N, C-alpha and C positions, 0 to 999 in steps of 0.2 A: 624214747629212743630217737636219736638223730642220725640221719643218713647223709653222707656226702657223696654226691654223684659226679662222675666225670663223663663228658660227652666226646664222641658219640657213644650211645648205648644201642643195643640191637634187639629187635623182636622177630619172631618167626610168624609169618603171615601169608594168607592167600588173598583174602579181601576183608575189609573192615566192616563191621566189627564181628561178623559171624564166623569168619574163618581165621581167627588168630589163635596161636598156640596157648591154650588154657590148661591149667592143671587142677586136678581134683585134690583137695587138701582135706585131711582128716585130723582132728584134734579131739581125742576122746570120742564122744558121740556126735560131735559137731562136724558137719561136712560143708565145705565152702569151695569156692573156685578162686584161682589166682591166675594172674597173667605172668608168663615167663619173660623176664628181661635179662639181657646179657651184657656184661661189661666189656666183652670183646667179641669180635666177629667169629673167631674160631669156635668159641663156646656155642654161639647161636647156630653155626653150621653143624657142629656135632649133634646138638639137640634136634635140629631139623632132620638130619640124615637118619637118625634113629627113630624118631617119633612121627615126623610129618614130611616124608621125602618129596611130596609134590608141592610143598610150600616154598616161599622165598624168604630172604632175609631183608629186613627193612631197618635202616638206621633211624635212631632218634638223635638228631643232630644238636639239640639244645633243650633247655628247660621248657620252652614254649611247646615244642613238639611232644615232650614227655607229659606236660600238663594236659595238652589236648587229648592224648591217648587215654590218660586216666579219667578225664572227664567223660569221654565217650563210653568207657567201659565201666564206670562206677555203679551202674545198675545191673551189671552182669557178673562182676568179680568183687571180692572183698579184700583181696591181698595182692601185693606185688611180690613176686618171688624172684630174687636176684640170683643168677647163676645156678639154676637147679642142675643136679646130677653132674657137677664138674669135679673131677678128681683134682685134689689140691686146692680147691676153693670151697669155702664154707658157704652153703646156701643160707641166705638171710631173707626174712620176710618182714613186711610192714603193711599195715592196712592202707588201702587206697586213700581213705580219709586222712590218716596221719601223713602220708606222703604228700598229698595235695597241700596240706597245711604248712609243710616245710618248704614248699616252692615259693619263690617271690610272688607277691600279688600281681605284679606286672605281667607275669607269664600265664596267668589263669584266664581262660576264655570268659 
């Protein structure tokens, strides 16, 4: 699966990496964690207001920022969850490993 991303994207965060908005994901008996990433600020704000009201919104302004985030979190989460709980938007997931493989090598730390 190939993802095309446009920047900026947004995350809900308090401090890195311990207080970033993570999601518990269940697929059958398997339980994993994912990082919520939003394609627009409004979606990030809605998610923050509902689930993490004391957190802030942080932009991911380019592929390098996104690659850095995923590299920091790759031992904590297995999935990237795009636009969770957005009415009118289909939530999409991809593994952190697959997403990192799709980013240009020059953006990887």
